C-alpha positions in Angstrom: 0.0 0.0 0.0 1.1 3.6 -0.7 2.4 5.1 2.5 1.1 8.6 1.8 -2.3 7.2 1.1 -2.2 5.3 4.4 -1.2 8.5 6.2 -4.0 10.4 4.6 -6.5 7.7 5.6 -5.2 7.7 9.1 -5.5 11.4 9.5 -9.1 11.3 8.1 -9.9 8.6 10.6 -8.6 10.7 13.4 -10.5 13.8 12.2 -13.9 11.9 11.8 -13.5 9.7 14.9 -14.1 6.2 13.4 -13.2 3.9 10.6 -16.7 3.8 9.3 -17.0 7.6 9.1 -13.7 7.8 7.3 -14.8 5.0 5.0 -18.0 7.0 4.1 -16.0 10.1 3.4 -13.4 8.3 1.3 -15.9 6.1 -0.5 -14.2 2.8 0.6 -15.0 0.0 3.0 -14.3 0.4 6.7 -12.3 -2.9 6.5 -10.0 -1.2 3.9 -9.6 1.8 6.1 -8.6 -0.4 9.1 -6.2 -2.3 6.8 -4.4 1.0 5.9 -4.1 2.0 9.6 -2.8 -1.5 10.4 -0.2 -1.5 7.6 1.0 2.0 8.8 1.3 0.8 12.4 3.2 -2.3 11.2 5.6 -0.2 9.2 6.2 2.1 12.1 6.3 -0.6 14.7 4.0 1.3 17.1 0.3 1.5 17.9 -1.3 4.7 16.7 -4.9 4.1 17.8 -6.4 2.4 20.9 -9.4 0.6 19.5 -12.4 -0.8 21.5 -15.8 -2.0 20.3 -17.2 1.4 21.3 -14.6 4.0 20.6 -11.0 4.7 19.5 -8.5 7.1 20.8 -5.0 8.2 19.8 -2.0 6.9 21.6 0.6 9.4 22.7 2.8 8.5 19.7 -0.3 8.5 17.5 -1.0 12.1 18.5 2.5 13.2 17.6 2.5 11.2 14.4 -0.8 12.6 13.3 0.4 16.2 13.6 3.5 15.4 11.6 1.5 13.5 9.0 -0.8 16.6 8.6 2.3 18.7 7.9 3.7 16.2 5.4 0.3 15.9 3.6 0.0 19.7 3.4 3.5 19.9 1.9 2.7 17.2 -0.6 -0.6 19.0 -1.6 1.3 22.3 -2.0 4.0 20.6 -4.1 1.3 19.1 -6.3 -0.4 22.4 -6.7 2.9 24.0 -7.7 3.5 21.3 -10.2 0.0 21.8 -11.6 0.6 25.5 -11.9 3.9 25.0 -13.7 2.0 23.0 -16.3 0.1 26.2 -17.1 2.4 29.2 -16.3 5.7 29.5 -18.0 8.5 29.8 -15.4 12.0 28.8 -14.8 15.3 29.1 -16.7 15.7 28.4 -20.5 19.1 27.5 -21.8 19.4 28.7 -25.4 22.3 28.2 -27.9 22.5 30.5 -30.9 25.0 31.5 -33.5 26.9 34.6 -32.5 25.8 36.9 -35.3 22.1 36.1 -35.1 22.2 36.2 -31.4 23.8 39.6 -31.2 21.9 41.3 -34.1 18.5 39.6 -34.1 17.6 37.5 -31.0 19.1 39.5 -28.1 17.6 42.9 -29.3 14.1 41.2 -29.3 14.3 39.3 -26.1 12.8 42.1 -24.1 9.5 41.4 -25.8 9.6 37.7 -24.7 10.7 38.5 -21.1 8.0 41.1 -20.8 5.3 38.6 -21.9 6.6 35.9 -19.5 8.1 37.6 -16.4 8.7 34.3 -14.5 11.0 33.0 -17.2 14.7 33.8 -17.3 17.0 33.1 -20.3 20.6 31.8 -20.3 21.7 32.8 -23.8 24.9 31.1 -25.0 26.4 32.5 -28.2 28.6 30.1 -30.1 29.2 29.1 -33.7 30.2 25.5 -32.9 28.0 22.5 -33.2 26.4 21.7 -29.8 24.5 18.6 -28.6 21.1 19.7 -27.3 20.6 16.9 -24.9 24.2 16.2 -23.8 25.0 19.8 -23.1 21.7 20.6 -21.4 20.1 23.1 -23.8 16.4 23.6 -24.0 16.6 24.9 -27.6 19.3 25.6 -30.2 19.3 27.7 -33.4 21.1 26.0 -36.3 22.2 27.3 -39.7 22.5 24.9 -42.6 20.9 21.7 -43.8 19.7 19.4 -41.0 21.1 16.0 -40.5 18.8 13.2 -39.6 17.9 13.6 -36.0 15.3 12.8 -33.4 15.1 16.5 -32.5 12.0 18.6 -33.4 12.7 21.3 -35.9 10.9 24.6 -36.5 11.8 26.3 -39.8 12.7 30.0 -39.5 13.4 32.7 -42.0 16.3 31.6 -44.2 19.7 32.9 -43.2 20.6 35.5 -45.8 24.1 36.8 -46.6 24.8 40.2 -48.1 28.0 41.2 -50.1 29.4 44.6 -49.1 32.5 46.7 -48.3 33.3 50.0 -46.6 33.7 53.2 -48.5 37.4 53.3 -47.3 38.1 50.1 -49.1 36.2 51.1 -52.3 38.2 54.3 -52.4 41.3 52.2 -53.0 39.8 49.5 -55.1 37.2 49.7 -57.9 34.0 47.9 -56.9 33.6 44.5 -58.6 31.5 44.6 -61.7 30.9 40.8 -61.9 31.2 38.0 -59.3 34.5 36.8 -60.9 36.0 40.2 -60.2 36.0 39.2 -56.5 39.1 37.0 -57.3 41.1 40.2 -57.5 39.8 41.6 -54.2 40.6 41.0 -50.6 37.7 38.9 -49.4 37.2 38.5 -45.6 36.5 34.8 -45.2 34.5 33.1 -42.4 36.4 30.2 -41.0 33.4 27.9 -40.6 32.2 25.9 -43.6 33.1 26.8 -47.1 33.0 30.6 -46.8 36.7 30.7 -46.2 37.6 29.3 -49.7 34.8 30.2 -52.1 31.6 32.2 -52.3 28.4 31.3 -54.2 26.2 34.0 -55.8 22.9 33.6 -57.7 22.3 36.0 -60.6 20.7 36.5 -64.0 22.8 33.6 -65.4 22.3 31.2 -62.5 24.7 30.3 -59.7 28.4 31.3 -59.9 31.0 29.9 -57.5 33.9 32.2 -57.0 37.2 31.2 -55.3 38.2 34.0 -52.9 41.5 35.3 -51.6 41.9 33.6 -48.2 44.6 36.0 -46.8 42.2 37.0 -44.0 39.9 34.5 -42.3 38.2 34.8 -38.9 36.0 32.6 -36.9 33.7 35.4 -35.6 31.3 37.6 -37.6 31.8 40.6 -35.3 35.5 40.5 -35.9 34.9 40.3 -39.7 32.6 43.2 -39.5 35.2 45.3 -37.6 37.8 44.5 -40.3 35.4 45.4 -43.1 34.5 48.7 -41.4 38.2 49.4 -41.2 38.5 49.0 -44.9 40.4 45.7 -45.0 38.3 44.0 -47.5 35.0 42.7 -48.9 32.5 41.2 -46.5 29.8 38.5 -47.0 27.8 38.4 -43.8 24.2 38.1 -42.5 21.6 40.7 -43.5 20.8 41.4 -39.8 24.4 42.5 -39.2 25.1 44.6 -42.3 21.8 46.1 -43.6 21.6 48.7 -40.8 25.2 49.8 -41.6 24.4 49.9 -45.4 21.4 52.1 -44.6 23.7 54.4 -42.5 26.3 54.6 -45.3 29.0 52.8 -43.3 29.0 49.9 -45.8 28.1 49.8 -49.5 26.3 46.8 -51.0 28.1 45.2 -53.9 26.8 43.4 -57.0 23.1 44.2 -56.3 22.0 41.9 -59.1 23.5 38.9 -57.3 22.6 37.3 -54.0 24.2 34.6 -51.9 22.0 31.5 -51.7 19.8 31.6 -48.6 20.8 29.0 -46.0 18.2 27.0 -44.1 17.7 28.1 -40.5 15.9 26.1 -37.8 15.0 26.1 -34.1 15.6 22.7 -32.6 14.6 21.1 -29.3 14.2 17.6 -27.9 10.9 15.8 -28.3 8.7 15.6 -25.3 5.1 14.4 -25.1 4.4 17.2 -22.6 6.8 20.1 -23.2 7.1 22.5 -20.3 5.2 25.8 -20.6 8.5 27.8 -20.7 9.7 25.8 -23.7 6.4 25.9 -25.4 6.1 29.7 -24.9 9.6 30.3 -26.3 9.2 28.1 -29.3 5.9 29.8 -30.1 7.4 33.3 -29.6 10.4 32.5 -31.8 8.1 31.1 -34.5 5.9 34.2 -34.3 8.9 36.5 -34.5 11.3 34.8 -36.9 9.2 32.2 -38.8 9.7 31.7 -42.5 6.6 33.3 -44.2 4.5 30.8 -46.3 5.4 30.7 -49.9 2.9 32.2 -52.3 
């Protein structure tokens, strides 16, 4: 028999004064009520109730145990109520892993909206360009650029990750802007160390896709560092639209080859499957989908 159930039946028996009254209140037989009390006494090795044919009364240890049992049952009830509430109200800490550039220029600036909506949730935002294991490293969700490998993770498709080709006016003052993608072979191109962006760039244009080998004299593993180098006039930059478009609008960078675009890369939000995801996870996934979802194709 479950010990907590036996404790609850014992307390109800004490409160109502008899096995039969407790049985009526709990919708069970008086024999089963008595059995629960006997099992509890057997487990404790003490008598909790003095029983006669006419009445029952608490022993001294029974009185003390009854009060402790009330406290335990009250704590259990409070814990269950809290658990029930957490199934409804988003609360707790979310561990989120996100690529550096998207995290700095897109996710972090918008997080105020999410935190205002869900004041009982906190976010531990880890910015990293390396591949992370969602489950092994204890993340609730990760953002991932590129094609997905087969996985048991649940994926939500977001707006494609778009790259923009640009350079600073200081660089263009020394070098004529490229007129065609192949002209990039004669420019200093700031390569990104991850993937293929350190060796060649792909551009889609009027004549289809063109693959251009780039000068790899300068490569870096951080988009922010590449941006600083581009603003200093060191070379041509191919980086995310979130990063460079505000600077293009401000005149600090100039878009190059406007008739050509880098192929958009798939971008997803991933999380482990769970038949009953927590409210904090569900709220964040819904918010990210609302804010950054890929619009339906027309």
